C-alpha positions, 0 to 999 in steps of 0.5 A: 387184320382179322380183328378190324372187321370186328371192331368195324362191326362193333362201331356200326352196332353202337352207331345203329343202337344210338340212332334207335335210342335217339329215335325212342328218346325224341318220340316219348318226348314228343308224346310227353310235351305234347300231353303237357300242352294238351293239359295246359290247353284243355284242362285234361291229360293227352291220354284223356283227350285222345278218349274224348275226341274218339267219343266226338265220333259218336257214343259207344256201347261198351268199353271193348267197342272204345278201346278198339277206337282208341287201340288200347284195352278195356281195362286201360280205357275204362280207367280214364272214361272213369276219370272223365265221368268225374268231370262231367265231360262224358256220361253213362246213360241206358241205350236209346237201342237197347235199354239193358246196355249202358252207352257212353258219349261226352256231355256237352262240356265234352264237346266243348273240350273237343272244339277247342283241343289241339291236335294230338301226338297220337293222331299224328303217329297213327296218320304217320303209320297209316301212310306207310306201305304195308310191308314196311307198316309190318316190318316196323310193327314186328321190330317193335314187338320183336325189341319189347320181347327182348327187353323183357317188357312183353308182360307189361300192361300197355296202359294209355301214355303217362295216365297210370304214372304214380305221383313222385315219392317225396322224402318225409321230412322230420315233424318238428318236436312240439313244445312239450317234447322240447321241454321233456328232452331239456328236462332229461339233459339238464344235470342237477347242478352241484351243491355249493361247497362250503367255504373252508373257514379263514385263519381268523375265524379259526383263531376267534373260534379258539378263543371262545372255546 
């Protein structure tokens, strides 16, 4: 009788864990598919488009200000901005108010991307969180923080979604042997043909030689 409550609790725990795992899978897949769709539509990744749309609100005078808009850290957003500058979507120039400061703003090309950009997954997530009651929102934040600590991921830097993923590793294929290499290998493996054995003298030849002697 005592084992039944324990078994029931384990069953409930596994069911709850399955619900959480499914929710995480859906969330990650939702973000990844949205990022791919954004890239297919605009030519930039979801994270880059998120920064571009944030700059559409107006220029910023520091990475810290842009990080606050994108809810990330200056280091992460700086990496994305550098890529956007290389692509001509964002420009850095002296601030109009303070020439000693650098202003980060969209270029005409960047504004064109914003005009044709689809809705981002990040915006939908933020809108859903904003609609939650304050107590539920804080509870959600604490739950995620606790989960991150429990799995030992609190030391991992929270980069922007999928922006720092390394390229997939591919097995290095063996290069085909060059002609010279093949010739060398052939020369090493080729054995000298054995010398032809001297034919044994026939009986007729032996008699002839004896007669001559």
